[in-house]
N, C-alpha and C positions, 0 to 999 in steps of 0.2 A: 233271138228275143226270149226273155224269160218273164214269168209272171208271179206275183204274190197273191195268194188266195186267202181272203178273209171272209168272215161271216157275220150275220146279225146276232149270233149267240154261239154258245157251245152246242154241239150235237145237231147242227143244221145241215150237215152234209158236205163239209169242206173236203174231207178225205175222198168221198165219192166223186166230187167234181174234179178234184186234183188228179185222181187216177184216170178219170175219163179224158181229161186233157192229155195225160201221158199217152194213153192208148191212141187217141186221135192223131196226135202229132207223130207218134211212132209209125202209124199206118201211112203217113206221108213220106216215110223214109228218113225221118229225123232221128238223131241220137238224143234220147230224152232220159232225164233222171229227176226223181222227186226228192224233196228235202223237207223235213220238219225240224226246225232248229231246236224247239223245246217241246218235249212230250211229257205228259203226266199220266199216271195210271199205267204202270209197267208191271211186268211179271217179275219173278224172283231173279231172272237173268238180266233184268234191266231193259227188256224189250217191250215195245209198245205196239199194239195191234194196228194202229193207223200207220206207223212207220213201216211195219211189215207189208201192208198193202201197197204203200208207195214204192217200196223196194221191188215188189213183185210186178208192178206196172212199169217199171223202168227197164230200158234195154241197154243201159250202160252199167257195167259191173263195178261197183264201188263198195267201200266198207260201210257197215252199219253206222259206225261212228261219224263218218262224213255226212251221212244223211241226217243223223240225229245227234248233234253235239251234246245236248243236254237232255237227260231223261231222269224222271223221279218216280218213285214207287206209288205215292199217294195221288189219287185223282182229285187234286185240289188246285187252287189258284197257283200258277207257276212261281210267283215270287215267294209265296208262303212255303211251297214245297221245297224250293231252293234254300230258304232260310232254315227250315227244319233239318235239311241235309248238310247245313254248314257250307253252302256253296253260293257264290254270287254269279249270276248269269252275265257273262262278259260278251259284249257285242263283237269285240275283235276276234274272238274264237269262232263265232258264227260266220262272220264275214270271210275269214280265212277258209272255212269249209265251203262256203258258197263259191268263192273264186276257184277253189280246187275243182269243184264239180263243173263249173262253167267252162273250165279249160278242157274238160273231157266230153262235153255234151253240147249239142246245138241249142237245147232248151232245158232250163231248170224250172221246175214248178215247185214253189215254196209255199208250204201250208202253214199258216199262222196257228196260234193256240187260242181257243175261245173266240171272243169278239175282238174288235179293232183296238180297243183301249184297255185291254187286259194288262195289268202291270207285270213286268218281268224282273225288275229289281226296285230299289228304293226310289229311283227317279226316272226310270225309263219304262216304256210300255211297247206293245206290239206296233203301235203307230210309229214310234221312234225307230224301231227295227226296220219297218217297211221303208221309212224315209231314208235311212242309211243305205239300204239296199238300192233304193232309187228305181224300183221296178213298177211298171203299171200293175194295177190292182184289179182282180176279179172278185166281185161281191156275190156270195152265196146267201140268198134270202130264204130263210125257213118260213114257208107259207103256213101260217097259223094265226090265230087271233093275236093282235098286237104287232104283226109284222110290218105294217105301214110305218109306224113310229120308229121301229128299230132300223128299218131299211133307210129311211130318210135321214135319221140321225147319223148312221154309219156313213152314208154317202157324203154328208156334210163334213164329217170328220176327215174323210179321205181328202176331200177338196181343200179343207183348211190346212192340211199338212203340205199342200203343194203337189200332191200326187194326182195321177190321172186314173179314174175308174174306167178301165177298158171295156167292161161289160159286166152284166149281172145275170144270175141264174135263179129262177124261181123253183125251189125244191119243195114239193108238197109234203108236209109232215103230218098233216091232219087229214085223214081219208074222208072225213065228213065236214070239212071246213065249209061254212056257209059263205056264199058270195065270193067264191074263189076267183072266178074270172073277173069280177068287178074289182077285186083287190089288185089283181095283176094289171088291169087297165089303169088303175089309179097310180100304180108305180111307174108304168110306162109313160104316163103323162108328166110325171114329176122327176124322173131320173134321166139325166142327159145321156148316160151310157146305154148302148143297145142291149135289149133282152136277147140273150144267147139261146134261151129255150126254157121250157117248162118240164120239169121232171115229175111225172105223176107219182102218187104214193104207191109204194110197193113194199111188201113185207120183207123181202130180201133183195135190196138194190144190187144191180149188176153194172159195174162201171163200164164194161165193154159195150153193153147195150146203151147206156147213157151217152157214150161217145158217139154213137150213131144218131142219137136224137137231137143233140145240140148243134147249133150253127156257129161253130168256132170261127168260121170264115168272117163273121161279123165283128170279130175283135178289132177294136180301134187301134190303128198304128200310133205309136208314140214317137 
């Protein structure tokens, strides 16, 4: 089984949760590998920090290019970054890389870019990619003001695509968020998928520690 990781926005902790999943399943003896099909905000070598973290959390040795088929220097919307680079993001290339990884691992954790409806080219977005991959989705909710609307809209978009949200994670981004627990309860009452856990705010998140905090055994079977 593999999973597609999406979030309510950019910077909500998708990489943190993706790496935590990799560490958790690796601890169960599984061969695991992370993948970020499209990355923006890269160094001069074309390497992205999120991708490096996924690579470090994987226990299957694969090339950087397999993990990250498309990378762009500027930290802007992927379709704009691709257009500026004279590149069209081709899903066939991404799917080929995914199947190569899946043939070498028991579990592939695929991290999306930004939120669920971020455009990737002129007529396709992250939701289209998730649908073509056909994987259950894990939703990372960035707990801060506005998160209820963002989480419920994202969950509705996942369902509208015909995909299953296998679980969600509440990642606390605002250390002083008012009514944090009440917001979590509101989402529990409205989201069908199980809450896999609450990640408290921390200045330097540690994916290995998060792996111990979350209840990945609650992931819904698809």
